[in-house]
PyMOL Python script that loads the backbone (N, CA, C, O; Angstrom):
from pymol import cmd

cmd.read_pdbstr("""\
ATOM      1  N   UNK A   1       4.489 -24.211  26.527  1.00  0.00           N
ATOM      2  CA  UNK A   1       3.060 -23.242  27.032  1.00  0.00           C
ATOM      3  C   UNK A   1       1.897 -24.016  27.400  1.00  0.00           C
ATOM      4  O   UNK A   1       1.438 -25.038  26.889  1.00  0.00           O
ATOM      5  N   UNK A   2       1.563 -23.418  28.257  1.00  0.00           N
ATOM      6  CA  UNK A   2       0.371 -24.357  29.004  1.00  0.00           C
ATOM      7  C   UNK A   2      -0.525 -24.220  27.607  1.00  0.00           C
ATOM      8  O   UNK A   2      -0.245 -23.580  26.594  1.00  0.00           O
ATOM      9  N   UNK A   3      -1.706 -25.043  27.895  1.00  0.00           N
ATOM     10  CA  UNK A   3      -3.221 -25.438  26.817  1.00  0.00           C
ATOM     11  C   UNK A   3      -3.798 -23.937  26.901  1.00  0.00           C
ATOM     12  O   UNK A   3      -4.101 -23.259  25.919  1.00  0.00           O
ATOM     13  N   UNK A   4      -3.906 -23.503  28.365  1.00  0.00           N
ATOM     14  CA  UNK A   4      -4.874 -22.073  28.505  1.00  0.00           C
ATOM     15  C   UNK A   4      -4.523 -20.964  27.608  1.00  0.00           C
ATOM     16  O   UNK A   4      -5.302 -20.325  26.902  1.00  0.00           O
ATOM     17  N   UNK A   5      -3.054 -20.793  27.741  1.00  0.00           N
ATOM     18  CA  UNK A   5      -2.320 -19.845  27.010  1.00  0.00           C
ATOM     19  C   UNK A   5      -2.443 -19.855  25.470  1.00  0.00           C
ATOM     20  O   UNK A   5      -2.915 -18.932  24.807  1.00  0.00           O
ATOM     21  N   UNK A   6      -1.951 -21.034  24.980  1.00  0.00           N
ATOM     22  CA  UNK A   6      -2.209 -21.384  23.615  1.00  0.00           C
ATOM     23  C   UNK A   6      -3.432 -21.325  23.027  1.00  0.00           C
ATOM     24  O   UNK A   6      -3.596 -21.109  21.826  1.00  0.00           O
ATOM     25  N   UNK A   7      -4.404 -21.529  23.914  1.00  0.00           N
ATOM     26  CA  UNK A   7      -5.956 -21.496  23.459  1.00  0.00           C
ATOM     27  C   UNK A   7      -6.153 -20.179  23.210  1.00  0.00           C
ATOM     28  O   UNK A   7      -6.693 -19.841  22.156  1.00  0.00           O
ATOM     29  N   UNK A   8      -5.725 -19.207  24.190  1.00  0.00           N
ATOM     30  CA  UNK A   8      -6.048 -17.604  24.132  1.00  0.00           C
ATOM     31  C   UNK A   8      -5.464 -17.171  23.073  1.00  0.00           C
ATOM     32  O   UNK A   8      -6.098 -16.529  22.236  1.00  0.00           O
ATOM     33  N   UNK A   9      -3.973 -17.490  22.914  1.00  0.00           N
ATOM     34  CA  UNK A   9      -3.351 -16.939  21.543  1.00  0.00           C
ATOM     35  C   UNK A   9      -4.245 -17.313  20.440  1.00  0.00           C
ATOM     36  O   UNK A   9      -4.732 -16.434  19.729  1.00  0.00           O
ATOM     37  N   UNK A  10      -4.515 -18.661  20.234  1.00  0.00           N
ATOM     38  CA  UNK A  10      -5.195 -19.025  19.127  1.00  0.00           C
ATOM     39  C   UNK A  10      -6.406 -18.298  18.956  1.00  0.00           C
ATOM     40  O   UNK A  10      -6.673 -17.923  17.814  1.00  0.00           O
ATOM     41  N   UNK A  11      -7.186 -18.032  19.887  1.00  0.00           N
ATOM     42  CA  UNK A  11      -8.564 -17.602  19.495  1.00  0.00           C
ATOM     43  C   UNK A  11      -8.420 -15.796  19.369  1.00  0.00           C
ATOM     44  O   UNK A  11      -9.178 -15.091  18.703  1.00  0.00           O
ATOM     45  N   UNK A  12      -7.267 -15.319  20.181  1.00  0.00           N
ATOM     46  CA  UNK A  12      -6.982 -13.849  19.831  1.00  0.00           C
ATOM     47  C   UNK A  12      -6.456 -13.737  18.346  1.00  0.00           C
ATOM     48  O   UNK A  12      -6.742 -12.722  17.710  1.00  0.00           O
ATOM     49  N   UNK A  13      -5.750 -14.669  17.804  1.00  0.00           N
ATOM     50  CA  UNK A  13      -5.323 -14.760  16.184  1.00  0.00           C
ATOM     51  C   UNK A  13      -6.449 -14.979  15.726  1.00  0.00           C
ATOM     52  O   UNK A  13      -6.621 -14.150  14.833  1.00  0.00           O
ATOM     53  N   UNK A  14      -7.391 -15.671  15.830  1.00  0.00           N
ATOM     54  CA  UNK A  14      -8.556 -16.137  14.922  1.00  0.00           C
ATOM     55  C   UNK A  14      -9.515 -14.891  14.795  1.00  0.00           C
ATOM     56  O   UNK A  14     -10.013 -14.534  13.728  1.00  0.00           O
ATOM     57  N   UNK A  15      -9.737 -14.205  16.144  1.00  0.00           N
ATOM     58  CA  UNK A  15     -10.620 -12.744  16.132  1.00  0.00           C
ATOM     59  C   UNK A  15     -10.030 -11.709  15.266  1.00  0.00           C
ATOM     60  O   UNK A  15     -10.738 -10.957  14.596  1.00  0.00           O
ATOM     61  N   UNK A  16      -8.798 -11.660  15.269  1.00  0.00           N
ATOM     62  CA  UNK A  16      -7.925 -10.403  14.596  1.00  0.00           C
ATOM     63  C   UNK A  16      -8.120 -10.847  13.314  1.00  0.00           C
ATOM     64  O   UNK A  16      -8.190  -9.960  12.463  1.00  0.00           O
ATOM     65  N   UNK A  17      -8.250 -12.239  12.865  1.00  0.00           N
ATOM     66  CA  UNK A  17      -8.283 -12.600  11.220  1.00  0.00           C
ATOM     67  C   UNK A  17      -9.854 -12.265  10.808  1.00  0.00           C
ATOM     68  O   UNK A  17     -10.246 -12.046   9.662  1.00  0.00           O
ATOM     69  N   UNK A  18     -10.513 -12.276  11.788  1.00  0.00           N
ATOM     70  CA  UNK A  18     -12.135 -12.084  11.285  1.00  0.00           C
ATOM     71  C   UNK A  18     -12.187 -10.992  11.147  1.00  0.00           C
ATOM     72  O   UNK A  18     -12.806 -10.675  10.132  1.00  0.00           O
ATOM     73  N   UNK A  19     -11.658  -9.878  11.946  1.00  0.00           N
ATOM     74  CA  UNK A  19     -11.957  -8.529  12.060  1.00  0.00           C
ATOM     75  C   UNK A  19     -11.034  -7.936  10.850  1.00  0.00           C
ATOM     76  O   UNK A  19     -11.303  -6.784  10.509  1.00  0.00           O
ATOM     77  N   UNK A  20     -10.238  -8.438  10.336  1.00  0.00           N
ATOM     78  CA  UNK A  20      -9.346  -8.162   9.255  1.00  0.00           C
ATOM     79  C   UNK A  20     -10.213  -8.458   7.800  1.00  0.00           C
ATOM     80  O   UNK A  20     -10.316  -7.688   6.845  1.00  0.00           O
ATOM     81  N   UNK A  21     -10.708  -9.613   7.927  1.00  0.00           N
ATOM     82  CA  UNK A  21     -11.938  -9.821   6.738  1.00  0.00           C
ATOM     83  C   UNK A  21     -13.175  -9.033   6.684  1.00  0.00           C
ATOM     84  O   UNK A  21     -13.772  -8.728   5.651  1.00  0.00           O
ATOM     85  N   UNK A  22     -13.467  -8.769   7.733  1.00  0.00           N
ATOM     86  CA  UNK A  22     -14.657  -7.660   7.887  1.00  0.00           C
ATOM     87  C   UNK A  22     -14.090  -6.678   7.199  1.00  0.00           C
ATOM     88  O   UNK A  22     -14.603  -6.491   6.096  1.00  0.00           O
ATOM     89  N   UNK A  23     -13.096  -5.905   7.517  1.00  0.00           N
ATOM     90  CA  UNK A  23     -12.533  -4.681   6.984  1.00  0.00           C
ATOM     91  C   UNK A  23     -12.208  -4.547   5.744  1.00  0.00           C
ATOM     92  O   UNK A  23     -12.193  -3.467   5.153  1.00  0.00           O
ATOM     93  N   UNK A  24     -11.897  -5.744   5.208  1.00  0.00           N
ATOM     94  CA  UNK A  24     -11.426  -5.804   3.733  1.00  0.00           C
ATOM     95  C   UNK A  24     -12.713  -5.981   2.957  1.00  0.00           C
ATOM     96  O   UNK A  24     -12.752  -5.752   1.748  1.00  0.00           O
ATOM     97  N   UNK A  25     -13.762  -6.384   3.642  1.00  0.00           N
ATOM     98  CA  UNK A  25     -15.018  -6.425   2.690  1.00  0.00           C
ATOM     99  C   UNK A  25     -15.591  -5.081   2.724  1.00  0.00           C
ATOM    100  O   UNK A  25     -16.179  -4.593   1.758  1.00  0.00           O
ATOM    101  N   UNK A  26     -15.406  -4.443   3.922  1.00  0.00           N
ATOM    102  CA  UNK A  26     -16.241  -3.078   4.004  1.00  0.00           C
ATOM    103  C   UNK A  26     -15.450  -2.145   2.985  1.00  0.00           C
ATOM    104  O   UNK A  26     -16.094  -1.327   2.328  1.00  0.00           O
ATOM    105  N   UNK A  27     -13.986  -2.251   2.829  1.00  0.00           N
ATOM    106  CA  UNK A  27     -13.320  -1.458   1.890  1.00  0.00           C
ATOM    107  C   UNK A  27     -13.661  -1.613   0.410  1.00  0.00           C
ATOM    108  O   UNK A  27     -13.872  -0.710  -0.400  1.00  0.00           O
ATOM    109  N   UNK A  28     -13.672  -2.892   0.220  1.00  0.00           N
ATOM    110  CA  UNK A  28     -14.271  -3.258  -0.924  1.00  0.00           C
ATOM    111  C   UNK A  28     -15.616  -2.727  -1.539  1.00  0.00           C
ATOM    112  O   UNK A  28     -15.692  -2.272  -2.680  1.00  0.00           O
ATOM    113  N   UNK A  29     -16.644  -2.830  -0.683  1.00  0.00           N
ATOM    114  CA  UNK A  29     -17.848  -2.086  -0.592  1.00  0.00           C
ATOM    115  C   UNK A  29     -17.664  -1.002  -1.117  1.00  0.00           C
ATOM    116  O   UNK A  29     -17.837  -0.658  -2.286  1.00  0.00           O
ATOM    117  N   UNK A  30     -17.160  -0.220   0.105  1.00  0.00           N
ATOM    118  CA  UNK A  30     -16.508   1.321  -0.229  1.00  0.00           C
ATOM    119  C   UNK A  30     -16.219   1.575  -1.513  1.00  0.00           C
ATOM    120  O   UNK A  30     -16.865   2.274  -2.293  1.00  0.00           O
ATOM    121  N   UNK A  31     -15.073   0.891  -1.737  1.00  0.00           N
ATOM    122  CA  UNK A  31     -14.590   0.841  -3.223  1.00  0.00           C
ATOM    123  C   UNK A  31     -15.604   1.004  -4.507  1.00  0.00           C
ATOM    124  O   UNK A  31     -15.552   1.780  -5.461  1.00  0.00           O
ATOM    125  N   UNK A  32     -16.500   0.024  -4.182  1.00  0.00           N
ATOM    126  CA  UNK A  32     -17.702  -0.340  -5.343  1.00  0.00           C
ATOM    127  C   UNK A  32     -18.533   1.106  -5.520  1.00  0.00           C
ATOM    128  O   UNK A  32     -18.784   1.636  -6.602  1.00  0.00           O
ATOM    129  N   UNK A  33     -18.922   1.653  -4.106  1.00  0.00           N
ATOM    130  CA  UNK A  33     -19.736   2.733  -4.191  1.00  0.00           C
ATOM    131  C   UNK A  33     -19.003   3.788  -4.570  1.00  0.00           C
ATOM    132  O   UNK A  33     -19.692   4.601  -5.187  1.00  0.00           O
ATOM    133  N   UNK A  34     -17.649   4.164  -4.422  1.00  0.00           N
ATOM    134  CA  UNK A  34     -17.082   5.223  -5.189  1.00  0.00           C
ATOM    135  C   UNK A  34     -16.795   5.298  -6.676  1.00  0.00           C
ATOM    136  O   UNK A  34     -16.834   6.380  -7.263  1.00  0.00           O
ATOM    137  N   UNK A  35     -16.496   4.112  -7.316  1.00  0.00           N
ATOM    138  CA  UNK A  35     -16.659   3.727  -8.551  1.00  0.00           C
ATOM    139  C   UNK A  35     -18.072   3.741  -9.160  1.00  0.00           C
ATOM    140  O   UNK A  35     -18.090   3.723 -10.391  1.00  0.00           O
ATOM    141  N   UNK A  36     -19.037   3.765  -8.648  1.00  0.00           N
ATOM    142  CA  UNK A  36     -20.623   4.018  -9.273  1.00  0.00           C
ATOM    143  C   UNK A  36     -20.430   5.300  -9.192  1.00  0.00           C
ATOM    144  O   UNK A  36     -20.334   5.821 -10.303  1.00  0.00           O
ATOM    145  N   UNK A  37     -20.316   6.148  -8.148  1.00  0.00           N
ATOM    146  CA  UNK A  37     -20.303   7.610  -7.975  1.00  0.00           C
ATOM    147  C   UNK A  37     -19.526   8.038  -9.040  1.00  0.00           C
ATOM    148  O   UNK A  37     -20.099   8.703  -9.903  1.00  0.00           O
ATOM    149  N   UNK A  38     -18.266   7.785  -9.174  1.00  0.00           N
ATOM    150  CA  UNK A  38     -17.388   8.422 -10.140  1.00  0.00           C
ATOM    151  C   UNK A  38     -18.115   8.102 -11.613  1.00  0.00           C
ATOM    152  O   UNK A  38     -17.823   8.869 -12.531  1.00  0.00           O
ATOM    153  N   UNK A  39     -18.896   7.187 -11.841  1.00  0.00           N
ATOM    154  CA  UNK A  39     -19.353   6.676 -13.217  1.00  0.00           C
ATOM    155  C   UNK A  39     -20.780   7.799 -13.094  1.00  0.00           C
ATOM    156  O   UNK A  39     -21.006   8.423 -14.131  1.00  0.00           O
ATOM    157  N   UNK A  40     -21.517   8.014 -12.160  1.00  0.00           N
ATOM    158  CA  UNK A  40     -22.237   8.715 -12.208  1.00  0.00           C
ATOM    159  C   UNK A  40     -22.138  10.224 -12.663  1.00  0.00           C
ATOM    160  O   UNK A  40     -22.858  10.817 -13.467  1.00  0.00           O
ATOM    161  N   UNK A  41     -21.093  10.675 -11.960  1.00  0.00           N
ATOM    162  CA  UNK A  41     -20.439  12.164 -11.832  1.00  0.00           C
ATOM    163  C   UNK A  41     -19.888  12.318 -13.642  1.00  0.00           C
ATOM    164  O   UNK A  41     -20.312  13.187 -14.405  1.00  0.00           O
ATOM    165  N   UNK A  42     -19.152  11.540 -13.906  1.00  0.00           N
ATOM    166  CA  UNK A  42     -18.603  11.291 -15.132  1.00  0.00           C
ATOM    167  C   UNK A  42     -19.830  11.624 -16.512  1.00  0.00           C
ATOM    168  O   UNK A  42     -19.804  12.502 -17.375  1.00  0.00           O
ATOM    169  N   UNK A  43     -20.668  10.705 -16.300  1.00  0.00           N
ATOM    170  CA  UNK A  43     -22.167  10.568 -17.137  1.00  0.00           C
ATOM    171  C   UNK A  43     -22.386  12.137 -17.439  1.00  0.00           C
ATOM    172  O   UNK A  43     -22.301  12.744 -18.507  1.00  0.00           O
ATOM    173  N   UNK A  44     -22.733  12.639 -15.998  1.00  0.00           N
ATOM    174  CA  UNK A  44     -23.808  13.824 -16.041  1.00  0.00           C
ATOM    175  C   UNK A  44     -22.753  14.969 -16.444  1.00  0.00           C
ATOM    176  O   UNK A  44     -23.177  15.925 -17.092  1.00  0.00           O
ATOM    177  N   UNK A  45     -21.558  14.918 -16.128  1.00  0.00           N
ATOM    178  CA  UNK A  45     -20.626  16.016 -16.568  1.00  0.00           C
ATOM    179  C   UNK A  45     -20.380  16.241 -18.395  1.00  0.00           C
ATOM    180  O   UNK A  45     -20.144  17.283 -19.005  1.00  0.00           O
ATOM    181  N   UNK A  46     -20.536  14.897 -18.889  1.00  0.00           N
ATOM    182  CA  UNK A  46     -20.495  14.352 -20.362  1.00  0.00           C
ATOM    183  C   UNK A  46     -21.771  15.108 -20.753  1.00  0.00           C
ATOM    184  O   UNK A  46     -21.793  15.758 -21.798  1.00  0.00           O
ATOM    185  N   UNK A  47     -22.947  15.029 -19.852  1.00  0.00           N
ATOM    186  CA  UNK A  47     -24.134  15.581 -20.720  1.00  0.00           C
ATOM    187  C   UNK A  47     -24.093  16.985 -20.541  1.00  0.00           C
ATOM    188  O   UNK A  47     -24.598  17.609 -21.475  1.00  0.00           O
ATOM    189  N   UNK A  48     -23.553  17.787 -19.438  1.00  0.00           N
ATOM    190  CA  UNK A  48     -23.596  18.981 -19.397  1.00  0.00           C
ATOM    191  C   UNK A  48     -22.784  19.292 -20.864  1.00  0.00           C
ATOM    192  O   UNK A  48     -23.384  19.743 -21.840  1.00  0.00           O
ATOM    193  N   UNK A  49     -21.336  18.984 -20.868  1.00  0.00           N
ATOM    194  CA  UNK A  49     -20.797  19.173 -21.735  1.00  0.00           C
ATOM    195  C   UNK A  49     -21.335  19.381 -23.286  1.00  0.00           C
ATOM    196  O   UNK A  49     -21.062  20.320 -24.034  1.00  0.00           O
ATOM    197  N   UNK A  50     -22.324  18.040 -23.602  1.00  0.00           N
ATOM    198  CA  UNK A  50     -22.712  17.815 -24.739  1.00  0.00           C
ATOM    199  C   UNK A  50     -23.970  19.025 -25.163  1.00  0.00           C
ATOM    200  O   UNK A  50     -24.201  19.485 -26.281  1.00  0.00           O
ATOM    201  N   UNK A  51     -24.659  19.335 -23.858  1.00  0.00           N
ATOM    202  CA  UNK A  51     -25.640  20.415 -24.198  1.00  0.00           C
ATOM    203  C   UNK A  51     -25.124  21.746 -24.331  1.00  0.00           C
ATOM    204  O   UNK A  51     -25.613  22.636 -25.026  1.00  0.00           O
ATOM    205  N   UNK A  52     -23.982  21.823 -23.530  1.00  0.00           N
ATOM    206  CA  UNK A  52     -23.298  23.265 -23.784  1.00  0.00           C
ATOM    207  C   UNK A  52     -22.755  23.531 -25.307  1.00  0.00           C
ATOM    208  O   UNK A  52     -22.780  24.628 -25.865  1.00  0.00           O
ATOM    209  N   UNK A  53     -22.234  22.247 -25.897  1.00  0.00           N
ATOM    210  CA  UNK A  53     -21.857  22.277 -27.304  1.00  0.00           C
ATOM    211  C   UNK A  53     -22.975  22.630 -28.082  1.00  0.00           C
ATOM    212  O   UNK A  53     -22.826  23.510 -28.930  1.00  0.00           O
ATOM    213  N   UNK A  54     -24.359  21.948 -27.897  1.00  0.00           N
ATOM    214  CA  UNK A  54     -25.301  22.443 -28.670  1.00  0.00           C
ATOM    215  C   UNK A  54     -25.760  23.656 -28.392  1.00  0.00           C
ATOM    216  O   UNK A  54     -26.386  24.192 -29.307  1.00  0.00           O
ATOM    217  N   UNK A  55     -25.607  24.391 -27.169  1.00  0.00           N
ATOM    218  CA  UNK A  55     -26.306  25.679 -26.982  1.00  0.00           C
ATOM    219  C   UNK A  55     -25.336  26.652 -27.862  1.00  0.00           C
ATOM    220  O   UNK A  55     -25.771  27.613 -28.496  1.00  0.00           O
ATOM    221  N   UNK A  56     -23.856  26.244 -27.810  1.00  0.00           N
ATOM    222  CA  UNK A  56     -22.878  27.090 -28.704  1.00  0.00           C
ATOM    223  C   UNK A  56     -23.312  26.956 -29.859  1.00  0.00           C
ATOM    224  O   UNK A  56     -23.487  28.034 -30.426  1.00  0.00           O
ATOM    225  N   UNK A  57     -23.605  25.903 -30.549  1.00  0.00           N
ATOM    226  CA  UNK A  57     -23.936  25.526 -32.061  1.00  0.00           C
ATOM    227  C   UNK A  57     -25.504  26.758 -32.435  1.00  0.00           C
ATOM    228  O   UNK A  57     -25.651  27.598 -33.322  1.00  0.00           O
ATOM    229  N   UNK A  58     -26.339  26.362 -31.398  1.00  0.00           N
ATOM    230  CA  UNK A  58     -27.568  27.084 -31.623  1.00  0.00           C
ATOM    231  C   UNK A  58     -27.300  28.562 -31.760  1.00  0.00           C
ATOM    232  O   UNK A  58     -27.737  29.215 -32.707  1.00  0.00           O
ATOM    233  N   UNK A  59     -26.580  29.064 -30.801  1.00  0.00           N
ATOM    234  CA  UNK A  59     -26.151  30.682 -30.673  1.00  0.00           C
ATOM    235  C   UNK A  59     -25.175  31.205 -31.979  1.00  0.00           C
ATOM    236  O   UNK A  59     -25.189  32.380 -32.345  1.00  0.00           O
ATOM    237  N   UNK A  60     -24.413  30.265 -32.560  1.00  0.00           N
ATOM    238  CA  UNK A  60     -23.867  30.706 -33.613  1.00  0.00           C
ATOM    239  C   UNK A  60     -24.765  30.589 -34.943  1.00  0.00           C
ATOM    240  O   UNK A  60     -24.342  31.279 -35.871  1.00  0.00           O
ATOM    241  N   UNK A  61     -25.751  29.956 -35.168  1.00  0.00           N
ATOM    242  CA  UNK A  61     -26.510  29.711 -35.692  1.00  0.00           C
ATOM    243  C   UNK A  61     -27.605  30.713 -35.786  1.00  0.00           C
ATOM    244  O   UNK A  61     -28.243  30.896 -36.822  1.00  0.00           O
ATOM    245  N   UNK A  62     -27.791  31.311 -34.750  1.00  0.00           N
ATOM    246  CA  UNK A  62     -29.025  32.105 -34.538  1.00  0.00           C
ATOM    247  C   UNK A  62     -28.188  33.663 -34.735  1.00  0.00           C
ATOM    248  O   UNK A  62     -28.943  34.594 -35.016  1.00  0.00           O
ATOM    249  N   UNK A  63     -26.834  33.970 -34.618  1.00  0.00           N
ATOM    250  CA  UNK A  63     -25.966  34.688 -35.062  1.00  0.00           C
ATOM    251  C   UNK A  63     -25.855  35.204 -36.477  1.00  0.00           C
ATOM    252  O   UNK A  63     -25.842  36.368 -36.877  1.00  0.00           O
ATOM    253  N   UNK A  64     -25.778  34.042 -37.154  1.00  0.00           N
ATOM    254  CA  UNK A  64     -25.635  34.340 -38.604  1.00  0.00           C
ATOM    255  C   UNK A  64     -27.211  34.398 -39.238  1.00  0.00           C
ATOM    256  O   UNK A  64     -27.331  34.565 -40.451  1.00  0.00           O
ATOM    257  N   UNK A  65     -27.996  34.306 -38.677  1.00  0.00           N
ATOM    258  CA  UNK A  65     -29.487  34.411 -39.406  1.00  0.00           C
ATOM    259  C   UNK A  65     -29.589  36.075 -39.599  1.00  0.00           C
ATOM    260  O   UNK A  65     -30.584  36.576 -40.123  1.00  0.00           O
TER     261      UNK A  65
END
""", "prot")
cmd.dss("prot")
cmd.show_as("cartoon", "prot")
cmd.util.cbc("prot")
cmd.orient("prot")
């Protein structure tokens, strides 16, 4: 194999690896964002359920008065 072809192949391989690394980093960041969003949604759903339970208890107490 001549040196120019070898250099071109190696350069192409290095470029591919760099693109793959960038894609992995992007996927990791997206995963962190999804995990954060899931955590926020779970927190808010928990608060809604908590307040729904409080409202039900208040309605029950009011019905017995």
